C-alpha positions in Angstrom: -3.4 9.1 -1.7 -3.1 7.9 -5.1 -3.7 4.2 -5.4 -0.7 3.7 -8.0 1.8 5.7 -5.7 0.9 2.8 -2.9 1.4 0.1 -5.4 4.7 1.5 -6.4 5.6 1.8 -2.8 4.6 -1.9 -2.2 6.8 -3.1 -5.3 9.8 -1.2 -3.9 9.3 -2.5 -0.5 8.7 -6.3 -1.8 11.4 -8.4 0.3 12.3 -5.3 2.6 9.3 -5.1 4.6 5.7 -4.2 4.9 4.1 -0.4 4.1 2.5 1.5 7.0 0.2 4.1 5.3 -0.5 7.0 7.8 -3.3 9.2 8.3 -1.3 12.1 6.9 -1.2 10.4 3.5 2.6 9.3 4.1 3.9 5.8 3.6 6.8 4.2 5.5 8.5 0.7 5.1 8.2 -1.2 8.4 9.9 -4.5 9.1 7.5 -7.7 8.9 7.7 -7.8 12.9 6.3 -4.1 13.2 4.2 -4.0 16.3 1.7 -1.5 14.7 2.6 1.5 16.6 5.5 4.2 16.3 5.8 6.7 19.0 2.3 5.9 20.1 0.8 6.7 17.0 -0.6 3.8 14.9 -0.8 3.6 10.8 -4.2 3.3 9.3 -3.1 0.1 7.6 -0.1 -1.9 6.9 0.0 -3.4 3.6 2.2 -6.5 2.7 3.8 -6.4 -0.4 4.4 -10.1 -0.9 0.5 -10.9 -0.6 -0.5 -7.9 -2.9 2.3 -7.5 -5.8 4.7 -10.5 -5.7 2.2 -12.5 -8.0 3.0 -9.9 -10.7 6.0 -10.3 -13.2 6.1 -6.8 -13.9 5.2 -3.6 -12.0 3.1 -2.3 -14.8 0.9 -5.5 -14.7 0.2 -4.5 -11.1 -0.4 -1.0 -11.6 -3.1 -1.8 -14.2 -4.9 -4.9 -12.4 -8.4 -3.6 -11.5 -8.7 -6.1 -8.6 -5.5 -5.1 -6.9 -6.5 -1.5 -7.4 -10.2 -1.9 -5.8 -8.5 -4.0 -3.1 -6.3 -1.2 -1.9 -8.8 1.5 -2.4 -11.5 -0.5 -0.4 -8.9 -1.5 2.3 -7.8 2.3 2.9 -11.3 3.5 2.8 -12.4 1.2 5.6 -9.8 2.3 7.7 -10.8 5.9 7.1 -8.3 7.0 4.6 -8.9 8.8 1.5 -7.5 7.3 -1.7 -7.9 8.1 -5.5 -6.7 6.5 -8.8 -4.6 8.3 -10.9 -5.9 9.2 -14.5 -5.5 6.5 -17.1 -2.7 7.7 -19.4 
């Protein structure tokens, strides 16, 4: 997974729901009251957009915030996921 792709998904999901990140590198938007399991499968993590990206006025600010990037990367790696950062352009 690419960290910036996760941030983009969080940005898009803000106000709609949370983002479930799955072991097969997919992401889905889940409702805030999601029970944490779908068809017997649990996501690696459930990320909450309001907590992570709502403090930024523009998506570009979130995409380049070192603290946010590290936070997401550490969270995914701690759950057993693999994540890399997109090259700087």
